[in-house]
PDB file of N, H, CA, C and O in Angstrom:
ATOM      1  N   MET A   1      96.361 102.484  97.925  1.00  0.00           N
ATOM      2  CA  MET A   1      97.538 103.063  97.831  1.00  0.00           C
ATOM      3  C   MET A   1      97.522 103.706  97.991  1.00  0.00           C
ATOM      4  O   MET A   1      96.477 104.343  98.125  1.00  0.00           O
ATOM      5  N   LYS A   2      99.208 104.380  98.199  1.00  0.00           N
ATOM      6  H   LYS A   2     100.057 103.862  98.090  1.00  0.00           H
ATOM      7  CA  LYS A   2      99.397 105.435  98.522  1.00  0.00           C
ATOM      8  C   LYS A   2     101.130 106.013  98.455  1.00  0.00           C
ATOM      9  O   LYS A   2     102.000 105.172  98.683  1.00  0.00           O
ATOM     10  N   LEU A   3     101.446 107.107  98.213  1.00  0.00           N
ATOM     11  H   LEU A   3     100.740 107.790  98.028  1.00  0.00           H
ATOM     12  CA  LEU A   3     102.906 106.930  97.438  1.00  0.00           C
ATOM     13  C   LEU A   3     103.305 108.523  98.090  1.00  0.00           C
ATOM     14  O   LEU A   3     102.827 109.657  98.078  1.00  0.00           O
ATOM     15  N   LYS A   4     105.015 107.491  98.898  1.00  0.00           N
ATOM     16  H   LYS A   4     105.404 106.570  98.908  1.00  0.00           H
ATOM     17  CA  LYS A   4     105.084 108.730  99.654  1.00  0.00           C
ATOM     18  C   LYS A   4     106.684 109.503  98.812  1.00  0.00           C
ATOM     19  O   LYS A   4     107.773 109.012  98.517  1.00  0.00           O
ATOM     20  N   ILE A   5     106.198 110.652  98.690  1.00  0.00           N
ATOM     21  H   ILE A   5     105.313 111.051  98.929  1.00  0.00           H
ATOM     22  CA  ILE A   5     107.753 111.094  97.531  1.00  0.00           C
ATOM     23  C   ILE A   5     108.369 112.039  98.042  1.00  0.00           C
ATOM     24  O   ILE A   5     107.669 112.922  98.538  1.00  0.00           O
ATOM     25  N   THR A   6     110.196 112.228  98.117  1.00  0.00           N
ATOM     26  H   THR A   6     110.764 111.511  97.713  1.00  0.00           H
ATOM     27  CA  THR A   6     110.862 112.628  98.705  1.00  0.00           C
ATOM     28  C   THR A   6     112.064 113.491  97.337  1.00  0.00           C
ATOM     29  O   THR A   6     112.836 113.114  96.455  1.00  0.00           O
ATOM     30  N   LEU A   7     111.475 115.024  98.012  1.00  0.00           N
ATOM     31  H   LEU A   7     110.848 115.330  98.728  1.00  0.00           H
ATOM     32  CA  LEU A   7     112.450 115.340  97.191  1.00  0.00           C
ATOM     33  C   LEU A   7     113.937 115.212  97.074  1.00  0.00           C
ATOM     34  O   LEU A   7     114.383 114.950  98.191  1.00  0.00           O
ATOM     35  N   LYS A   8     114.683 115.273  96.370  1.00  0.00           N
ATOM     36  H   LYS A   8     114.321 115.486  95.462  1.00  0.00           H
ATOM     37  CA  LYS A   8     116.027 114.668  96.834  1.00  0.00           C
ATOM     38  C   LYS A   8     117.012 115.290  95.526  1.00  0.00           C
ATOM     39  O   LYS A   8     117.947 114.694  94.991  1.00  0.00           O
ATOM     40  N   LYS A   9     116.452 116.787  95.168  1.00  0.00           N
ATOM     41  H   LYS A   9     115.693 117.271  95.602  1.00  0.00           H
ATOM     42  CA  LYS A   9     117.477 117.871  94.138  1.00  0.00           C
ATOM     43  C   LYS A   9     116.667 118.728  94.274  1.00  0.00           C
ATOM     44  O   LYS A   9     115.442 118.703  94.394  1.00  0.00           O
ATOM     45  N   SER A  10     117.692 119.826  94.244  1.00  0.00           N
ATOM     46  H   SER A  10     118.687 119.846  94.146  1.00  0.00           H
ATOM     47  CA  SER A  10     116.942 120.700  94.702  1.00  0.00           C
ATOM     48  C   SER A  10     115.994 122.005  92.664  1.00  0.00           C
ATOM     49  O   SER A  10     116.780 121.992  91.716  1.00  0.00           O
ATOM     50  N   THR A  11     115.110 122.524  92.490  1.00  0.00           N
ATOM     51  H   THR A  11     114.471 122.535  93.260  1.00  0.00           H
ATOM     52  CA  THR A  11     115.048 123.061  92.039  1.00  0.00           C
ATOM     53  C   THR A  11     115.309 124.099  91.350  1.00  0.00           C
ATOM     54  O   THR A  11     114.748 124.415  90.301  1.00  0.00           O
ATOM     55  N   SER A  12     116.314 124.778  91.994  1.00  0.00           N
ATOM     56  H   SER A  12     116.769 124.521  92.846  1.00  0.00           H
ATOM     57  CA  SER A  12     116.700 125.791  91.425  1.00  0.00           C
ATOM     58  C   SER A  12     117.597 125.362  90.287  1.00  0.00           C
ATOM     59  O   SER A  12     118.306 124.356  90.295  1.00  0.00           O
ATOM     60  N   GLY A  13     117.404 126.877  88.594  1.00  0.00           N
ATOM     61  H   GLY A  13     116.827 127.694  88.587  1.00  0.00           H
ATOM     62  CA  GLY A  13     117.841 126.559  87.398  1.00  0.00           C
ATOM     63  C   GLY A  13     116.938 125.532  86.894  1.00  0.00           C
ATOM     64  O   GLY A  13     117.307 125.198  85.768  1.00  0.00           O
ATOM     65  N   ARG A  14     115.578 124.700  87.399  1.00  0.00           N
ATOM     66  H   ARG A  14     115.279 124.971  88.314  1.00  0.00           H
ATOM     67  CA  ARG A  14     115.122 124.006  86.585  1.00  0.00           C
ATOM     68  C   ARG A  14     114.334 124.782  85.812  1.00  0.00           C
ATOM     69  O   ARG A  14     114.266 126.010  85.769  1.00  0.00           O
ATOM     70  N   LEU A  15     113.545 123.682  84.998  1.00  0.00           N
ATOM     71  H   LEU A  15     113.600 122.684  85.033  1.00  0.00           H
ATOM     72  CA  LEU A  15     112.492 124.217  84.082  1.00  0.00           C
ATOM     73  C   LEU A  15     111.228 125.434  84.728  1.00  0.00           C
ATOM     74  O   LEU A  15     111.342 126.129  85.738  1.00  0.00           O
ATOM     75  N   GLU A  16     110.677 125.407  84.269  1.00  0.00           N
ATOM     76  H   GLU A  16     110.585 124.842  83.449  1.00  0.00           H
ATOM     77  CA  GLU A  16     109.201 126.387  85.232  1.00  0.00           C
ATOM     78  C   GLU A  16     108.309 125.482  84.849  1.00  0.00           C
ATOM     79  O   GLU A  16     107.218 125.941  85.187  1.00  0.00           O
ATOM     80  N   LYS A  17     108.147 124.373  84.292  1.00  0.00           N
ATOM     81  H   LYS A  17     109.033 124.000  84.017  1.00  0.00           H
ATOM     82  CA  LYS A  17     107.015 123.487  84.888  1.00  0.00           C
ATOM     83  C   LYS A  17     107.332 122.538  85.578  1.00  0.00           C
ATOM     84  O   LYS A  17     106.506 121.804  86.122  1.00  0.00           O
ATOM     85  N   GLN A  18     109.069 122.353  85.696  1.00  0.00           N
ATOM     86  H   GLN A  18     109.739 122.949  85.254  1.00  0.00           H
ATOM     87  CA  GLN A  18     109.091 121.279  87.009  1.00  0.00           C
ATOM     88  C   GLN A  18     109.361 122.142  88.062  1.00  0.00           C
ATOM     89  O   GLN A  18     109.025 121.952  89.231  1.00  0.00           O
ATOM     90  N   GLN A  19     109.834 122.875  87.727  1.00  0.00           N
ATOM     91  H   GLN A  19     110.107 123.029  86.777  1.00  0.00           H
ATOM     92  CA  GLN A  19     109.053 123.877  89.367  1.00  0.00           C
ATOM     93  C   GLN A  19     108.076 123.671  90.077  1.00  0.00           C
ATOM     94  O   GLN A  19     107.878 123.037  91.113  1.00  0.00           O
ATOM     95  N   ARG A  20     107.394 124.364  89.312  1.00  0.00           N
ATOM     96  H   ARG A  20     107.555 124.879  88.470  1.00  0.00           H
ATOM     97  CA  ARG A  20     105.531 124.655  89.288  1.00  0.00           C
ATOM     98  C   ARG A  20     104.969 122.611  89.765  1.00  0.00           C
ATOM     99  O   ARG A  20     104.641 122.236  90.890  1.00  0.00           O
ATOM    100  N   THR A  21     105.020 122.012  88.912  1.00  0.00           N
ATOM    101  H   THR A  21     105.286 122.317  87.997  1.00  0.00           H
ATOM    102  CA  THR A  21     105.205 120.351  89.396  1.00  0.00           C
ATOM    103  C   THR A  21     105.979 119.950  90.619  1.00  0.00           C
ATOM    104  O   THR A  21     105.437 119.061  91.276  1.00  0.00           O
ATOM    105  N   VAL A  22     107.063 120.382  91.049  1.00  0.00           N
ATOM    106  H   VAL A  22     107.503 121.104  90.515  1.00  0.00           H
ATOM    107  CA  VAL A  22     107.138 120.103  92.587  1.00  0.00           C
ATOM    108  C   VAL A  22     106.803 120.303  93.624  1.00  0.00           C
ATOM    109  O   VAL A  22     106.865 119.660  94.672  1.00  0.00           O
ATOM    110  N   ALA A  23     106.031 122.201  93.074  1.00  0.00           N
ATOM    111  H   ALA A  23     105.981 122.723  92.223  1.00  0.00           H
ATOM    112  CA  ALA A  23     105.293 122.757  94.572  1.00  0.00           C
ATOM    113  C   ALA A  23     104.089 122.305  93.854  1.00  0.00           C
ATOM    114  O   ALA A  23     103.795 121.737  94.906  1.00  0.00           O
ATOM    115  N   ALA A  24     102.799 121.920  92.817  1.00  0.00           N
ATOM    116  H   ALA A  24     103.037 122.381  91.963  1.00  0.00           H
ATOM    117  CA  ALA A  24     102.039 121.638  93.170  1.00  0.00           C
ATOM    118  C   ALA A  24     101.219 120.137  94.145  1.00  0.00           C
ATOM    119  O   ALA A  24     100.127 120.110  94.713  1.00  0.00           O
ATOM    120  N   LEU A  25     102.453 118.858  93.991  1.00  0.00           N
ATOM    121  H   LEU A  25     103.340 118.879  93.530  1.00  0.00           H
ATOM    122  CA  LEU A  25     102.859 118.120  94.236  1.00  0.00           C
ATOM    123  C   LEU A  25     102.848 118.004  96.101  1.00  0.00           C
ATOM    124  O   LEU A  25     102.449 117.063  96.788  1.00  0.00           O
ATOM    125  N   GLY A  26     103.411 119.264  96.520  1.00  0.00           N
ATOM    126  H   GLY A  26     103.735 120.027  95.962  1.00  0.00           H
ATOM    127  CA  GLY A  26     103.601 119.653  97.648  1.00  0.00           C
ATOM    128  C   GLY A  26     104.918 119.655  98.629  1.00  0.00           C
ATOM    129  O   GLY A  26     104.975 119.938  99.826  1.00  0.00           O
ATOM    130  N   LEU A  27     105.826 119.297  97.840  1.00  0.00           N
ATOM    131  H   LEU A  27     105.779 119.068  96.867  1.00  0.00           H
ATOM    132  CA  LEU A  27     106.974 120.179  98.520  1.00  0.00           C
ATOM    133  C   LEU A  27     107.945 120.891  98.228  1.00  0.00           C
ATOM    134  O   LEU A  27     108.287 121.068  97.059  1.00  0.00           O
ATOM    135  N   LYS A  28     108.525 121.395  99.203  1.00  0.00           N
ATOM    136  H   LYS A  28     108.246 121.251 100.152  1.00  0.00           H
ATOM    137  CA  LYS A  28     109.187 122.340  99.491  1.00  0.00           C
ATOM    138  C   LYS A  28     110.961 122.733  99.640  1.00  0.00           C
ATOM    139  O   LYS A  28     111.605 123.409  98.838  1.00  0.00           O
ATOM    140  N   LYS A  29     111.244 122.377 100.335  1.00  0.00           N
ATOM    141  H   LYS A  29     110.721 121.828 100.987  1.00  0.00           H
ATOM    142  CA  LYS A  29     112.888 122.457 100.487  1.00  0.00           C
ATOM    143  C   LYS A  29     113.482 120.284  99.968  1.00  0.00           C
ATOM    144  O   LYS A  29     112.918 119.212  99.749  1.00  0.00           O
ATOM    145  N   ILE A  30     114.568 120.716 100.020  1.00  0.00           N
ATOM    146  H   ILE A  30     115.027 121.587 100.199  1.00  0.00           H
ATOM    147  CA  ILE A  30     115.130 119.109  99.412  1.00  0.00           C
ATOM    148  C   ILE A  30     114.478 118.205 100.916  1.00  0.00           C
ATOM    149  O   ILE A  30     114.022 118.820 101.881  1.00  0.00           O
ATOM    150  N   GLY A  31     114.528 117.244 100.874  1.00  0.00           N
ATOM    151  H   GLY A  31     114.898 116.745 100.090  1.00  0.00           H
ATOM    152  CA  GLY A  31     114.581 115.946 102.059  1.00  0.00           C
ATOM    153  C   GLY A  31     113.454 115.727 102.780  1.00  0.00           C
ATOM    154  O   GLY A  31     113.237 114.846 103.612  1.00  0.00           O
ATOM    155  N   SER A  32     112.269 117.214 102.119  1.00  0.00           N
ATOM    156  H   SER A  32     112.446 117.929 101.443  1.00  0.00           H
ATOM    157  CA  SER A  32     110.810 117.043 102.436  1.00  0.00           C
ATOM    158  C   SER A  32     110.110 115.749 101.370  1.00  0.00           C
ATOM    159  O   SER A  32     110.369 115.475 100.198  1.00  0.00           O
ATOM    160  N   SER A  33     109.182 115.158 102.299  1.00  0.00           N
ATOM    161  H   SER A  33     108.972 115.380 103.251  1.00  0.00           H
ATOM    162  CA  SER A  33     107.873 114.330 101.660  1.00  0.00           C
ATOM    163  C   SER A  33     106.365 114.733 101.723  1.00  0.00           C
ATOM    164  O   SER A  33     105.849 115.282 102.697  1.00  0.00           O
ATOM    165  N   VAL A  34     105.840 114.457 100.783  1.00  0.00           N
ATOM    166  H   VAL A  34     106.259 114.011  99.993  1.00  0.00           H
ATOM    167  CA  VAL A  34     104.518 113.723 101.127  1.00  0.00           C
ATOM    168  C   VAL A  34     103.513 112.612 100.795  1.00  0.00           C
ATOM    169  O   VAL A  34     103.354 111.773  99.908  1.00  0.00           O
ATOM    170  N   ILE A  35     103.008 112.942 101.747  1.00  0.00           N
ATOM    171  H   ILE A  35     103.137 113.623 102.467  1.00  0.00           H
ATOM    172  CA  ILE A  35     102.086 111.002 100.818  1.00  0.00           C
ATOM    173  C   ILE A  35     101.130 111.455 100.002  1.00  0.00           C
ATOM    174  O   ILE A  35     100.587 112.519 100.302  1.00  0.00           O
ATOM    175  N   GLN A  36     100.759 110.809  98.908  1.00  0.00           N
ATOM    176  H   GLN A  36     101.200 109.945  98.664  1.00  0.00           H
ATOM    177  CA  GLN A  36      99.574 111.609  97.992  1.00  0.00           C
ATOM    178  C   GLN A  36      99.176 110.496  97.390  1.00  0.00           C
ATOM    179  O   GLN A  36      99.914 109.526  97.222  1.00  0.00           O
ATOM    180  N   PRO A  37      98.009 110.561  97.032  1.00  0.00           N
ATOM    181  CA  PRO A  37      97.099 109.686  96.450  1.00  0.00           C
ATOM    182  C   PRO A  37      97.856 108.765  94.891  1.00  0.00           C
ATOM    183  O   PRO A  37      98.548 109.157  93.952  1.00  0.00           O
ATOM    184  N   ASP A  38      97.338 107.567  95.236  1.00  0.00           N
ATOM    185  H   ASP A  38      96.776 107.248  95.999  1.00  0.00           H
ATOM    186  CA  ASP A  38      97.782 107.144  93.855  1.00  0.00           C
ATOM    187  C   ASP A  38      97.128 107.127  92.656  1.00  0.00           C
ATOM    188  O   ASP A  38      96.125 106.418  92.730  1.00  0.00           O
ATOM    189  N   ASN A  39      97.319 107.707  91.394  1.00  0.00           N
ATOM    190  H   ASN A  39      98.135 108.282  91.334  1.00  0.00           H
ATOM    191  CA  ASN A  39      96.583 108.181  90.490  1.00  0.00           C
ATOM    192  C   ASN A  39      97.546 108.083  89.049  1.00  0.00           C
ATOM    193  O   ASN A  39      98.742 107.828  88.904  1.00  0.00           O
ATOM    194  N   PRO A  40      96.707 108.331  88.287  1.00  0.00           N
ATOM    195  CA  PRO A  40      97.513 108.578  86.719  1.00  0.00           C
ATOM    196  C   PRO A  40      97.907 110.413  87.258  1.00  0.00           C
ATOM    197  O   PRO A  40      99.096 110.716  87.365  1.00  0.00           O
ATOM    198  N   ALA A  41      97.059 111.246  87.486  1.00  0.00           N
ATOM    199  H   ALA A  41      96.093 111.000  87.399  1.00  0.00           H
ATOM    200  CA  ALA A  41      97.397 112.918  87.796  1.00  0.00           C
ATOM    201  C   ALA A  41      99.147 112.789  88.276  1.00  0.00           C
ATOM    202  O   ALA A  41     100.108 113.263  87.670  1.00  0.00           O
ATOM    203  N   ILE A  42      99.149 112.089  89.392  1.00  0.00           N
ATOM    204  H   ILE A  42      98.368 111.704  89.884  1.00  0.00           H
ATOM    205  CA  ILE A  42     100.179 111.885  90.483  1.00  0.00           C
ATOM    206  C   ILE A  42     100.848 111.408  89.871  1.00  0.00           C
ATOM    207  O   ILE A  42     101.694 112.217  89.489  1.00  0.00           O
ATOM    208  N   ARG A  43     101.083 109.958  89.298  1.00  0.00           N
ATOM    209  H   ARG A  43     100.396 109.301  89.608  1.00  0.00           H
ATOM    210  CA  ARG A  43     101.929 109.274  88.443  1.00  0.00           C
ATOM    211  C   ARG A  43     102.259 110.850  87.288  1.00  0.00           C
ATOM    212  O   ARG A  43     103.100 111.630  87.735  1.00  0.00           O
ATOM    213  N   GLY A  44     101.831 111.092  86.394  1.00  0.00           N
ATOM    214  H   GLY A  44     101.148 110.459  86.031  1.00  0.00           H
ATOM    215  CA  GLY A  44     101.711 111.693  85.890  1.00  0.00           C
ATOM    216  C   GLY A  44     102.435 113.000  85.941  1.00  0.00           C
ATOM    217  O   GLY A  44     102.851 113.549  84.921  1.00  0.00           O
ATOM    218  N   MET A  45     102.590 113.533  87.250  1.00  0.00           N
ATOM    219  H   MET A  45     102.252 113.087  88.078  1.00  0.00           H
ATOM    220  CA  MET A  45     103.412 114.965  88.119  1.00  0.00           C
ATOM    221  C   MET A  45     104.763 114.271  88.241  1.00  0.00           C
ATOM    222  O   MET A  45     105.871 114.726  87.956  1.00  0.00           O
ATOM    223  N   ILE A  46     104.473 113.197  88.676  1.00  0.00           N
ATOM    224  H   ILE A  46     103.573 112.827  88.908  1.00  0.00           H
ATOM    225  CA  ILE A  46     105.613 111.631  89.339  1.00  0.00           C
ATOM    226  C   ILE A  46     106.429 111.848  88.101  1.00  0.00           C
ATOM    227  O   ILE A  46     107.534 112.333  88.344  1.00  0.00           O
ATOM    228  N   PHE A  47     106.195 111.634  86.934  1.00  0.00           N
ATOM    229  H   PHE A  47     105.298 111.241  86.736  1.00  0.00           H
ATOM    230  CA  PHE A  47     106.783 111.479  85.588  1.00  0.00           C
ATOM    231  C   PHE A  47     107.885 112.684  85.323  1.00  0.00           C
ATOM    232  O   PHE A  47     109.102 112.768  85.156  1.00  0.00           O
ATOM    233  N   THR A  48     106.837 113.494  85.376  1.00  0.00           N
ATOM    234  H   THR A  48     105.849 113.426  85.512  1.00  0.00           H
ATOM    235  CA  THR A  48     107.603 114.975  84.551  1.00  0.00           C
ATOM    236  C   THR A  48     108.388 115.330  85.801  1.00  0.00           C
ATOM    237  O   THR A  48     108.765 116.464  85.506  1.00  0.00           O
ATOM    238  N   VAL A  49     108.964 115.033  87.238  1.00  0.00           N
ATOM    239  H   VAL A  49     108.658 114.112  87.479  1.00  0.00           H
ATOM    240  CA  VAL A  49     109.797 115.267  87.816  1.00  0.00           C
ATOM    241  C   VAL A  49     111.044 113.957  88.348  1.00  0.00           C
ATOM    242  O   VAL A  49     111.988 114.093  89.125  1.00  0.00           O
ATOM    243  N   GLN A  50     110.608 112.765  87.616  1.00  0.00           N
ATOM    244  H   GLN A  50     109.840 112.655  86.984  1.00  0.00           H
ATOM    245  CA  GLN A  50     111.636 111.471  88.698  1.00  0.00           C
ATOM    246  C   GLN A  50     112.640 111.473  88.423  1.00  0.00           C
ATOM    247  O   GLN A  50     113.154 110.376  88.643  1.00  0.00           O
ATOM    248  N   HIS A  51     113.824 112.751  87.681  1.00  0.00           N
ATOM    249  H   HIS A  51     113.407 113.642  87.502  1.00  0.00           H
ATOM    250  CA  HIS A  51     115.301 112.708  88.136  1.00  0.00           C
ATOM    251  C   HIS A  51     115.155 114.015  89.191  1.00  0.00           C
ATOM    252  O   HIS A  51     116.064 114.839  89.292  1.00  0.00           O
ATOM    253  N   MET A  52     114.431 114.068  89.638  1.00  0.00           N
ATOM    254  H   MET A  52     113.693 113.398  89.556  1.00  0.00           H
ATOM    255  CA  MET A  52     114.812 114.619  91.210  1.00  0.00           C
ATOM    256  C   MET A  52     114.053 114.671  92.390  1.00  0.00           C
ATOM    257  O   MET A  52     114.089 115.506  93.294  1.00  0.00           O
ATOM    258  N   VAL A  53     113.158 113.371  92.224  1.00  0.00           N
ATOM    259  H   VAL A  53     113.129 112.693  91.490  1.00  0.00           H
ATOM    260  CA  VAL A  53     112.686 112.828  93.450  1.00  0.00           C
ATOM    261  C   VAL A  53     112.888 111.441  93.307  1.00  0.00           C
ATOM    262  O   VAL A  53     113.374 110.933  92.296  1.00  0.00           O
ATOM    263  N   SER A  54     112.221 110.319  95.118  1.00  0.00           N
ATOM    264  H   SER A  54     111.826 110.731  95.939  1.00  0.00           H
ATOM    265  CA  SER A  54     112.003 109.279  94.752  1.00  0.00           C
ATOM    266  C   SER A  54     110.670 109.040  95.503  1.00  0.00           C
ATOM    267  O   SER A  54     110.145 109.659  96.428  1.00  0.00           O
ATOM    268  N   VAL A  55     110.265 107.865  94.759  1.00  0.00           N
ATOM    269  H   VAL A  55     110.691 107.362  94.007  1.00  0.00           H
ATOM    270  CA  VAL A  55     108.805 107.671  95.575  1.00  0.00           C
ATOM    271  C   VAL A  55     108.975 106.103  95.604  1.00  0.00           C
ATOM    272  O   VAL A  55     109.540 105.380  94.783  1.00  0.00           O
ATOM    273  N   GLU A  56     108.197 105.712  97.021  1.00  0.00           N
ATOM    274  H   GLU A  56     107.738 106.299  97.688  1.00  0.00           H
ATOM    275  CA  GLU A  56     107.789 104.254  97.681  1.00  0.00           C
ATOM    276  C   GLU A  56     106.727 104.812  97.771  1.00  0.00           C
ATOM    277  O   GLU A  56     106.237 105.935  97.891  1.00  0.00           O
ATOM    278  N   GLU A  57     106.182 102.630  97.592  1.00  0.00           N
ATOM    279  H   GLU A  57     106.580 101.718  97.495  1.00  0.00           H
ATOM    280  CA  GLU A  57     104.757 102.991  97.505  1.00  0.00           C
ATOM    281  C   GLU A  57     103.971 102.481  99.486  1.00  0.00           C
ATOM    282  O   GLU A  57     104.732 101.952 100.296  1.00  0.00           O
ATOM    283  N   ILE A  58     103.466 102.584  99.613  1.00  0.00           N
ATOM    284  H   ILE A  58     102.848 103.013  98.954  1.00  0.00           H
ATOM    285  CA  ILE A  58     102.657 102.606 101.158  1.00  0.00           C
ATOM    286  C   ILE A  58     101.529 102.047 100.985  1.00  0.00           C
ATOM    287  O   ILE A  58     100.623 102.574 100.339  1.00  0.00           O
ATOM    288  N   ALA A  59     101.431 100.634 101.679  1.00  0.00           N
ATOM    289  H   ALA A  59     102.167 100.206 102.204  1.00  0.00           H
ATOM    290  CA  ALA A  59     100.638 100.487 102.214  1.00  0.00           C
ATOM    291  C   ALA A  59      99.276 100.865 102.645  1.00  0.00           C
ATOM    292  O   ALA A  59      99.298 101.621 103.616  1.00  0.00           O
ATOM    293  N   GLU A  60      98.128 100.572 102.222  1.00  0.00           N
ATOM    294  H   GLU A  60      98.111  99.958 101.433  1.00  0.00           H
ATOM    295  CA  GLU A  60      97.122 101.660 103.079  1.00  0.00           C
ATOM    296  C   GLU A  60      96.651 100.692 104.761  1.00  0.00           C
ATOM    297  O   GLU A  60      95.924 101.226 105.598  1.00  0.00           O
TER     298      GLU A  60
END
């Protein structure tokens, strides 16, 4: 299973931890999307910035 993560809100003015988490996920601009594997590490990162991203599950 993979996850498609899309950045919906700006990182401007957010906590440093949240900005770094968004960058570590591979997201740069609003509307940009990345495909990541579904594992506990990625799920934890998504939880940290859940108010700024949308997530879709993609079947392989």
